[in-house]
Backbone as JSON Lines, residues from 0, in Angstrom:
{"i":0,"aa":"X","n":[0.88,-1.1,-0.01],"ca":[-0.31,-0.01,0.06],"c":[1.03,1.25,0.3]}
{"i":1,"aa":"X","n":[0.35,2.02,-0.85],"ca":[1.49,3.22,-1.09],"c":[0.86,4.52,0.59]}
{"i":2,"aa":"X","n":[2.08,4.8,0.66],"ca":[1.87,6.24,1.51],"c":[2.26,7.61,1.36]}
{"i":3,"aa":"X","n":[1.35,8.89,1.05],"ca":[1.7,9.93,0.65],"c":[2.94,10.41,1.79]}
{"i":4,"aa":"X","n":[3.74,11.13,1.16],"ca":[5.07,11.73,1.9],"c":[5.17,13.3,1.59]}
{"i":5,"aa":"X","n":[5.35,14.1,2.51],"ca":[5.71,15.45,2.43],"c":[6.82,15.42,3.32]}
{"i":6,"aa":"X","n":[7.84,16.54,2.48],"ca":[8.98,16.78,3.52],"c":[9.18,18.19,3.09]}
{"i":7,"aa":"X","n":[8.92,18.82,4.48],"ca":[9.31,20.28,4.76],"c":[10.47,20.85,5.28]}
{"i":8,"aa":"X","n":[11.1,21.6,4.73],"ca":[12.4,22.6,5.14],"c":[11.85,23.45,5.96]}
{"i":9,"aa":"X","n":[12.16,23.55,7.57],"ca":[12.02,24.43,8.42],"c":[13.03,25.49,8.82]}
{"i":10,"aa":"X","n":[12.62,26.45,9.52],"ca":[13.56,27.33,10.19],"c":[13.66,27.01,11.81]}
{"i":11,"aa":"X","n":[12.58,26.67,12.01],"ca":[12.55,26.21,13.58],"c":[11.98,24.83,14.0]}
{"i":12,"aa":"X","n":[12.81,24.11,14.22],"ca":[12.82,22.65,14.29],"c":[11.82,22.53,15.69]}
{"i":13,"aa":"X","n":[12.35,23.17,16.41],"ca":[11.56,22.66,17.81],"c":[10.21,23.36,17.98]}
{"i":14,"aa":"X","n":[10.0,24.48,17.35],"ca":[8.6,25.13,17.27],"c":[7.99,24.32,16.33]}
{"i":15,"aa":"X","n":[8.29,24.12,15.14],"ca":[7.36,22.79,14.21],"c":[7.17,21.73,14.71]}
{"i":16,"aa":"X","n":[8.19,20.84,15.74],"ca":[7.77,19.82,16.13],"c":[6.52,19.97,17.2]}
{"i":17,"aa":"X","n":[6.59,21.24,18.06],"ca":[5.37,21.6,19.07],"c":[4.05,21.91,18.21]}
{"i":18,"aa":"X","n":[4.24,22.21,16.92],"ca":[3.26,22.66,15.92],"c":[2.41,21.41,15.23]}
{"i":19,"aa":"X","n":[3.41,20.47,14.61],"ca":[2.73,19.4,14.06],"c":[2.55,18.04,15.24]}
{"i":20,"aa":"X","n":[2.83,18.48,16.45],"ca":[2.74,17.28,17.57],"c":[1.13,18.09,17.97]}
{"i":21,"aa":"X","n":[1.06,18.7,17.85],"ca":[-0.42,19.26,18.43],"c":[-1.67,19.03,16.86]}
{"i":22,"aa":"X","n":[-1.19,19.12,15.99],"ca":[-1.65,19.11,14.57],"c":[-2.23,17.92,14.25]}
{"i":23,"aa":"X","n":[-1.38,17.01,14.85],"ca":[-1.39,15.52,14.21],"c":[-2.1,14.57,15.67]}
{"i":24,"aa":"X","n":[-1.64,15.17,16.79],"ca":[-2.11,14.48,17.92],"c":[-0.98,13.42,18.28]}
{"i":25,"aa":"X","n":[-0.3,13.41,17.84],"ca":[0.81,12.54,17.64],"c":[2.57,12.9,17.8]}
{"i":26,"aa":"X","n":[3.38,12.4,18.55],"ca":[4.94,12.41,18.58],"c":[5.24,11.93,17.53]}
{"i":27,"aa":"X","n":[6.5,12.34,17.03],"ca":[7.41,12.2,15.89],"c":[8.09,10.82,16.06]}
{"i":28,"aa":"X","n":[8.01,9.63,15.1],"ca":[8.27,8.55,15.15],"c":[10.08,8.59,14.95]}
{"i":29,"aa":"X","n":[10.46,9.63,14.23],"ca":[12.03,10.01,14.48],"c":[12.04,11.14,14.94]}
{"i":30,"aa":"X","n":[13.09,11.32,15.62],"ca":[13.32,13.02,16.21],"c":[14.93,12.97,16.34]}
{"i":31,"aa":"X","n":[15.75,13.78,15.54],"ca":[16.95,14.09,15.44],"c":[16.94,15.34,15.57]}
{"i":32,"aa":"X","n":[18.4,16.2,15.87],"ca":[18.64,17.67,16.16],"c":[18.18,18.44,14.94]}
{"i":33,"aa":"X","n":[18.07,17.54,13.65],"ca":[18.04,18.12,12.54],"c":[16.95,18.05,11.67]}
{"i":34,"aa":"X","n":[16.19,17.02,12.26],"ca":[14.84,16.13,11.59],"c":[14.23,15.74,12.18]}
{"i":35,"aa":"X","n":[12.79,15.36,11.49],"ca":[11.68,14.73,12.45],"c":[10.54,13.92,11.62]}
{"i":36,"aa":"X","n":[10.16,13.17,11.9],"ca":[9.22,12.4,10.88],"c":[8.23,11.58,11.98]}
{"i":37,"aa":"X","n":[6.87,11.83,11.56],"ca":[5.85,11.39,11.92],"c":[5.15,10.33,10.66]}
{"i":38,"aa":"X","n":[4.84,9.2,10.85],"ca":[4.21,8.18,10.28],"c":[2.56,8.01,10.62]}
{"i":39,"aa":"X","n":[1.8,8.76,10.04],"ca":[0.24,8.69,10.27],"c":[-0.68,7.71,9.39]}
{"i":40,"aa":"X","n":[-1.55,7.22,10.24],"ca":[-2.26,6.06,9.95],"c":[-3.5,7.15,9.14]}
{"i":41,"aa":"X","n":[-4.06,7.89,9.76],"ca":[-5.32,8.8,9.46],"c":[-4.87,10.4,9.52]}
{"i":42,"aa":"X","n":[-4.43,11.03,8.3],"ca":[-4.35,10.51,6.98],"c":[-2.97,9.76,7.0]}
{"i":43,"aa":"X","n":[-3.15,8.58,5.97],"ca":[-1.9,7.54,5.61],"c":[-0.66,8.54,5.21]}
{"i":44,"aa":"X","n":[0.18,9.17,5.94],"ca":[1.36,9.84,5.5],"c":[2.44,9.85,6.01]}
{"i":45,"aa":"X","n":[3.82,9.77,5.61],"ca":[5.1,9.96,6.16],"c":[5.25,11.52,6.19]}
{"i":46,"aa":"X","n":[5.13,12.34,7.01],"ca":[5.49,13.65,6.99],"c":[6.67,13.89,7.55]}
{"i":47,"aa":"X","n":[7.41,14.86,7.1],"ca":[8.85,14.89,7.77],"c":[9.18,16.24,7.52]}
{"i":48,"aa":"X","n":[9.9,17.0,8.4],"ca":[10.63,18.34,8.37],"c":[12.01,18.06,9.03]}
{"i":49,"aa":"X","n":[12.49,18.94,8.44],"ca":[14.14,19.18,8.59],"c":[14.72,20.6,8.66]}
{"i":50,"aa":"X","n":[15.52,20.68,9.08],"ca":[16.27,21.88,9.43],"c":[18.03,21.48,9.11]}
{"i":51,"aa":"X","n":[17.97,21.73,7.62],"ca":[19.33,21.27,7.2],"c":[20.3,22.54,6.53]}
{"i":52,"aa":"X","n":[19.72,23.42,6.39],"ca":[20.12,24.83,5.41],"c":[19.57,25.23,4.38]}
{"i":53,"aa":"X","n":[18.59,24.27,4.1],"ca":[18.01,24.83,2.61],"c":[16.82,25.9,3.14]}
{"i":54,"aa":"X","n":[16.2,26.53,2.22],"ca":[15.13,27.29,2.3],"c":[14.0,26.97,2.83]}
{"i":55,"aa":"X","n":[13.4,27.28,3.75],"ca":[11.92,27.01,4.33],"c":[10.92,26.61,3.36]}
{"i":56,"aa":"X","n":[10.13,25.71,3.61],"ca":[9.02,25.53,2.24],"c":[9.14,24.05,1.75]}
{"i":57,"aa":"X","n":[8.26,23.6,1.11],"ca":[8.43,22.27,0.69],"c":[9.46,21.92,0.13]}
{"i":58,"aa":"X","n":[9.94,20.89,0.71],"ca":[11.29,20.35,-0.19],"c":[10.87,19.44,-1.17]}
{"i":59,"aa":"X","n":[10.18,18.55,-1.24],"ca":[9.58,17.72,-2.17],"c":[8.46,17.03,-1.52]}
{"i":60,"aa":"X","n":[7.66,15.98,-2.9],"ca":[6.73,15.35,-2.11],"c":[6.85,13.97,-2.82]}
{"i":61,"aa":"X","n":[6.13,13.08,-2.5],"ca":[7.13,11.66,-2.62],"c":[5.3,10.56,-2.39]}
{"i":62,"aa":"X","n":[5.92,9.45,-2.67],"ca":[5.29,8.08,-2.3],"c":[5.99,6.93,-1.89]}
{"i":63,"aa":"X","n":[5.5,6.47,-1.09],"ca":[6.65,5.39,0.04],"c":[5.71,4.34,-0.16]}
{"i":64,"aa":"X","n":[6.55,3.17,-0.57],"ca":[5.69,1.63,-1.28],"c":[6.44,0.72,0.11]}
{"i":65,"aa":"X","n":[5.55,-0.37,0.17],"ca":[6.23,-1.34,1.1],"c":[7.2,-2.34,0.51]}
{"i":66,"aa":"X","n":[7.58,-2.49,-0.7],"ca":[8.43,-3.39,-1.58],"c":[8.96,-2.9,-2.48]}
{"i":67,"aa":"X","n":[9.73,-3.73,-2.92],"ca":[10.83,-3.4,-4.16],"c":[9.92,-3.59,-5.57]}
{"i":68,"aa":"X","n":[8.67,-4.44,-5.51],"ca":[7.94,-4.71,-6.74],"c":[7.11,-3.68,-6.81]}
{"i":69,"aa":"X","n":[6.22,-3.3,-5.64],"ca":[5.58,-1.74,-5.7],"c":[6.53,-0.61,-6.39]}
{"i":70,"aa":"X","n":[7.74,-0.43,-5.94],"ca":[8.79,0.68,-6.43],"c":[8.71,0.53,-8.18]}
{"i":71,"aa":"X","n":[9.04,-0.62,-8.27],"ca":[9.29,-0.91,-9.71],"c":[8.28,-1.05,-10.6]}
{"i":72,"aa":"X","n":[6.82,-1.25,-9.82],"ca":[5.78,-0.95,-10.53],"c":[5.26,0.69,-10.71]}
{"i":73,"aa":"X","n":[5.96,1.4,-9.64],"ca":[5.59,2.8,-9.78],"c":[6.66,3.69,-10.71]}
{"i":74,"aa":"X","n":[7.75,3.2,-10.81],"ca":[8.75,3.53,-11.32],"c":[8.15,3.58,-13.32]}
{"i":75,"aa":"X","n":[7.64,2.59,-13.34],"ca":[6.86,2.43,-14.68],"c":[5.91,3.39,-14.67]}
{"i":76,"aa":"X","n":[4.86,3.54,-14.18],"ca":[4.22,4.52,-14.18],"c":[4.67,5.85,-14.42]}
{"i":77,"aa":"X","n":[5.76,6.45,-13.47],"ca":[6.46,7.31,-13.67],"c":[7.16,7.7,-14.79]}
{"i":78,"aa":"X","n":[7.6,6.51,-15.2],"ca":[8.12,6.49,-16.89],"c":[7.28,6.84,-17.87]}
{"i":79,"aa":"X","n":[6.26,6.38,-17.72],"ca":[4.61,6.64,-18.82],"c":[4.64,7.91,-18.65]}
{"i":80,"aa":"X","n":[4.74,8.89,-17.3],"ca":[4.34,10.24,-17.2],"c":[5.16,11.06,-17.9]}
{"i":81,"aa":"X","n":[6.43,10.73,-18.1],"ca":[7.43,11.61,-18.91],"c":[8.48,12.19,-17.87]}
{"i":82,"aa":"X","n":[9.48,12.66,-18.51],"ca":[10.43,13.52,-17.56],"c":[11.83,12.67,-17.21]}
{"i":83,"aa":"X","n":[12.35,13.2,-16.83],"ca":[13.74,12.47,-15.93],"c":[13.56,11.58,-15.0]}
{"i":84,"aa":"X","n":[14.09,10.67,-15.0],"ca":[14.16,9.46,-14.04],"c":[15.64,9.03,-13.14]}
{"i":85,"aa":"X","n":[15.48,9.32,-11.9],"ca":[16.73,9.25,-11.6],"c":[16.83,8.07,-10.37]}
{"i":86,"aa":"X","n":[16.98,6.9,-10.56],"ca":[17.43,5.86,-9.75],"c":[18.42,5.89,-8.52]}
{"i":87,"aa":"X","n":[18.2,5.56,-7.32],"ca":[19.33,5.49,-6.38],"c":[18.78,4.34,-5.56]}
{"i":88,"aa":"X","n":[19.97,3.33,-5.61],"ca":[19.97,2.39,-4.82],"c":[20.37,1.94,-3.59]}
{"i":89,"aa":"X","n":[19.87,1.56,-2.57],"ca":[20.42,1.35,-1.37],"c":[21.28,2.59,-1.18]}
{"i":90,"aa":"X","n":[20.42,3.95,-0.76],"ca":[20.89,5.13,-0.24],"c":[20.52,5.27,1.28]}
{"i":91,"aa":"X","n":[21.52,6.19,1.79],"ca":[21.33,6.74,2.93],"c":[20.8,8.11,3.03]}
{"i":92,"aa":"X","n":[19.39,8.31,3.9],"ca":[18.6,9.65,3.2],"c":[17.76,9.62,4.42]}
{"i":93,"aa":"X","n":[17.82,10.77,5.16],"ca":[17.03,11.24,6.51],"c":[16.82,9.54,7.19]}
{"i":94,"aa":"X","n":[17.87,9.54,7.73],"ca":[17.94,8.42,8.73],"c":[17.62,7.03,8.36]}
{"i":95,"aa":"X","n":[17.41,6.82,6.81],"ca":[16.98,5.82,6.88],"c":[17.81,4.78,5.14]}
{"i":96,"aa":"X","n":[17.35,3.72,5.26],"ca":[18.28,3.25,4.31],"c":[17.11,2.98,2.91]}
{"i":97,"aa":"X","n":[17.26,3.39,1.98],"ca":[16.0,3.12,1.01],"c":[16.52,2.97,-0.44]}
{"i":98,"aa":"X","n":[15.83,2.42,-1.31],"ca":[15.95,2.31,-2.96],"c":[14.67,3.75,-3.11]}
{"i":99,"aa":"X","n":[15.14,4.35,-4.2],"ca":[14.43,5.66,-4.93],"c":[14.69,5.77,-6.3]}
{"i":100,"aa":"X","n":[13.43,6.21,-6.67],"ca":[13.38,6.93,-7.83],"c":[13.01,8.26,-7.73]}
{"i":101,"aa":"X","n":[13.48,9.38,-8.48],"ca":[13.83,10.73,-8.31],"c":[12.74,11.46,-9.66]}
{"i":102,"aa":"X","n":[12.18,12.08,-9.79],"ca":[11.77,12.98,-10.77],"c":[11.24,14.44,-10.59]}
{"i":103,"aa":"X","n":[10.74,15.22,-11.3],"ca":[10.03,16.12,-11.21],"c":[8.79,16.29,-12.33]}
{"i":104,"aa":"X","n":[7.56,17.17,-11.83],"ca":[6.3,17.2,-12.55],"c":[6.82,18.28,-13.38]}
{"i":105,"aa":"X","n":[5.73,18.59,-14.21],"ca":[6.18,19.8,-15.48],"c":[6.2,20.84,-14.47]}
{"i":106,"aa":"X","n":[5.83,21.44,-13.48],"ca":[6.13,22.5,-12.95],"c":[7.61,22.66,-12.31]}
{"i":107,"aa":"X","n":[8.27,21.41,-11.95],"ca":[9.36,21.56,-11.29],"c":[9.25,21.05,-9.63]}
{"i":108,"aa":"X","n":[8.06,20.63,-8.93],"ca":[8.42,19.94,-8.1],"c":[8.43,19.01,-8.24]}
{"i":109,"aa":"X","n":[9.71,18.55,-7.03],"ca":[10.46,17.32,-7.0],"c":[9.77,16.17,-6.39]}
{"i":110,"aa":"X","n":[9.7,14.97,-6.87],"ca":[8.57,13.79,-6.47],"c":[9.71,12.34,-6.17]}
{"i":111,"aa":"X","n":[9.66,11.95,-5.07],"ca":[10.58,11.23,-4.49],"c":[9.47,9.76,-4.37]}
{"i":112,"aa":"X","n":[9.94,8.51,-5.06],"ca":[9.34,7.57,-4.71],"c":[10.49,6.45,-4.18]}
{"i":113,"aa":"X","n":[10.08,5.83,-2.97],"ca":[10.95,5.1,-2.6],"c":[9.98,3.77,-1.69]}
{"i":114,"aa":"X","n":[11.25,3.05,-1.47],"ca":[11.01,1.42,-0.58],"c":[12.0,1.66,0.84]}
{"i":115,"aa":"X","n":[11.91,1.96,1.74],"ca":[12.85,1.89,2.72],"c":[12.86,0.39,3.37]}
{"i":116,"aa":"X","n":[13.93,0.28,3.91],"ca":[14.1,-1.08,4.22],"c":[15.24,-1.29,5.4]}
{"i":117,"aa":"X","n":[15.59,-0.16,6.11],"ca":[16.24,0.18,6.85],"c":[16.68,1.65,7.45]}
{"i":118,"aa":"X","n":[17.09,1.47,9.02],"ca":[17.27,2.7,9.37],"c":[18.86,2.89,9.19]}
{"i":119,"aa":"X","n":[19.23,4.3,9.48],"ca":[20.35,4.57,9.44],"c":[20.88,5.67,10.68]}
{"i":120,"aa":"X","n":[22.01,5.93,10.63],"ca":[22.49,6.71,11.99],"c":[22.95,8.02,11.59]}
{"i":121,"aa":"X","n":[23.01,8.11,10.34],"ca":[23.13,10.0,9.69],"c":[22.06,10.05,8.6]}
{"i":122,"aa":"X","n":[21.49,11.52,8.8],"ca":[20.61,12.16,8.13],"c":[21.09,11.89,6.25]}
{"i":123,"aa":"X","n":[22.5,11.96,5.74],"ca":[23.03,11.37,4.42],"c":[23.64,10.49,4.54]}
{"i":124,"aa":"X","n":[24.48,9.96,3.42],"ca":[25.66,9.17,3.27],"c":[26.73,10.01,4.06]}
{"i":125,"aa":"X","n":[27.08,11.15,3.38],"ca":[28.35,11.4,3.61],"c":[29.61,10.75,3.38]}
{"i":126,"aa":"X","n":[29.2,9.99,2.57],"ca":[30.68,9.46,2.02],"c":[31.23,10.34,1.41]}
{"i":127,"aa":"X","n":[32.76,9.81,1.71],"ca":[33.81,10.65,1.57],"c":[34.3,10.55,-0.44]}
{"i":128,"aa":"X","n":[33.4,9.49,-1.07],"ca":[33.75,9.51,-2.11],"c":[32.9,9.94,-3.14]}
{"i":129,"aa":"X","n":[31.77,10.64,-2.22],"ca":[30.79,11.49,-2.73],"c":[30.76,12.89,-2.67]}
{"i":130,"aa":"X","n":[30.5,13.62,-3.49],"ca":[30.3,15.27,-3.51],"c":[29.36,15.82,-2.74]}
{"i":131,"aa":"X","n":[28.91,15.27,-1.39],"ca":[27.72,15.79,-0.88],"c":[28.0,17.11,-0.42]}
{"i":132,"aa":"X","n":[27.03,17.75,-0.53],"ca":[26.77,19.48,-0.14],"c":[26.41,18.96,1.42]}
{"i":133,"aa":"X","n":[25.72,18.01,2.15],"ca":[25.54,18.07,3.54],"c":[23.97,18.57,3.4]}
{"i":134,"aa":"X","n":[23.55,19.63,2.54],"ca":[22.57,20.16,2.99],"c":[20.85,19.6,3.12]}
{"i":135,"aa":"X","n":[21.14,18.4,1.96],"ca":[19.98,17.4,1.9],"c":[19.87,16.76,1.22]}
{"i":136,"aa":"X","n":[19.27,15.64,1.22],"ca":[19.55,14.55,0.3],"c":[18.45,14.38,-0.58]}
{"i":137,"aa":"X","n":[17.84,15.37,-0.92],"ca":[16.8,15.55,-2.03],"c":[17.81,16.06,-3.21]}
{"i":138,"aa":"X","n":[17.45,15.23,-4.0],"ca":[18.37,16.05,-5.42],"c":[17.71,16.74,-6.18]}
{"i":139,"aa":"X","n":[18.46,17.47,-6.92],"ca":[17.92,18.4,-8.05],"c":[18.2,17.42,-9.23]}
{"i":140,"aa":"X","n":[17.12,17.16,-9.76],"ca":[16.91,15.81,-10.92],"c":[17.35,16.26,-12.09]}
{"i":141,"aa":"X","n":[17.47,17.85,-12.31],"ca":[18.1,18.38,-13.51],"c":[19.72,18.16,-13.83]}
{"i":142,"aa":"X","n":[20.18,18.55,-12.01],"ca":[21.62,18.2,-12.0],"c":[22.42,16.89,-12.11]}
{"i":143,"aa":"X","n":[21.03,15.77,-11.74],"ca":[21.93,14.47,-11.66],"c":[21.99,13.52,-12.9]}
{"i":144,"aa":"X","n":[22.91,12.73,-12.67],"ca":[23.04,11.53,-13.6],"c":[22.68,10.16,-12.78]}
{"i":145,"aa":"X","n":[21.95,9.36,-13.39],"ca":[21.79,8.14,-12.75],"c":[22.99,7.55,-12.38]}
{"i":146,"aa":"X","n":[23.31,7.16,-11.26],"ca":[24.01,6.46,-10.62],"c":[24.43,5.01,-11.4]}
{"i":147,"aa":"X","n":[25.91,4.7,-11.68],"ca":[26.27,3.56,-12.25],"c":[26.72,2.57,-11.66]}
{"i":148,"aa":"X","n":[27.21,2.77,-10.1],"ca":[27.47,2.04,-9.47],"c":[26.28,1.77,-8.29]}
{"i":149,"aa":"X","n":[25.77,0.63,-8.66],"ca":[24.35,0.2,-7.93],"c":[24.71,-0.04,-6.56]}
{"i":150,"aa":"X","n":[25.99,-0.32,-5.85],"ca":[25.92,-0.56,-4.53],"c":[26.82,0.63,-3.84]}
{"i":151,"aa":"X","n":[26.82,1.93,-4.59],"ca":[27.2,3.32,-3.6],"c":[26.0,3.64,-2.98]}
{"i":152,"aa":"X","n":[26.12,4.41,-1.73],"ca":[25.2,5.03,-1.15],"c":[25.73,6.72,-1.16]}
{"i":153,"aa":"X","n":[24.7,7.2,-1.91],"ca":[25.01,8.59,-1.85],"c":[23.54,9.27,-2.4]}
{"i":154,"aa":"X","n":[22.97,10.49,-1.67],"ca":[21.68,10.97,-2.25],"c":[21.93,12.34,-2.68]}
{"i":155,"aa":"X","n":[22.95,12.76,-3.44],"ca":[23.3,14.18,-3.38],"c":[23.66,14.2,-5.12]}
{"i":156,"aa":"X","n":[23.25,15.44,-5.59],"ca":[23.38,15.4,-6.79],"c":[24.67,14.51,-7.43]}
{"i":157,"aa":"X","n":[24.49,13.71,-8.72],"ca":[25.63,12.93,-8.82],"c":[26.53,13.6,-10.08]}
{"i":158,"aa":"X","n":[27.61,14.57,-9.92],"ca":[28.4,15.27,-10.79],"c":[29.51,14.2,-10.75]}
{"i":159,"aa":"X","n":[29.84,12.84,-11.16],"ca":[30.75,12.14,-11.13],"c":[30.89,11.35,-9.84]}
{"i":160,"aa":"X","n":[29.87,11.59,-8.98],"ca":[29.65,11.19,-7.79],"c":[29.5,9.57,-7.77]}
{"i":161,"aa":"X","n":[30.07,9.1,-6.91],"ca":[29.66,7.26,-6.68],"c":[29.82,6.56,-8.19]}
């Protein structure tokens, strides 16, 4: 089953956590110094906020799936919709390990489709072999190239990285 995903950049993480705790009537399931995530059932949403140096506002939208097969099927639908698809395999992003596909809609809104299969201890990979800016693990689809090394973990723009 798909779960809608929204990721906001916020200027005041503590104040935003208090606001969303009240709005959702729930505490975040993940809370770090720069990130918080609520996994809600009503509405069925993965709602995340972070304070990682990007401008406040919507960072990206997405769909989270429960399996690799569902991710592949969603990727086929994205392919049919057009646009550039950027797959990421076994990436570390937002304190989780996931396979992903990134794209943009016609307005330039970034969309992430992903299957999470584990936790991570860092917000992004931060791998020395990658040229990550550390600001966010949501890529600029126009600047990225598909990863050629399927075993690498890197969720930043791929300019010769990984």
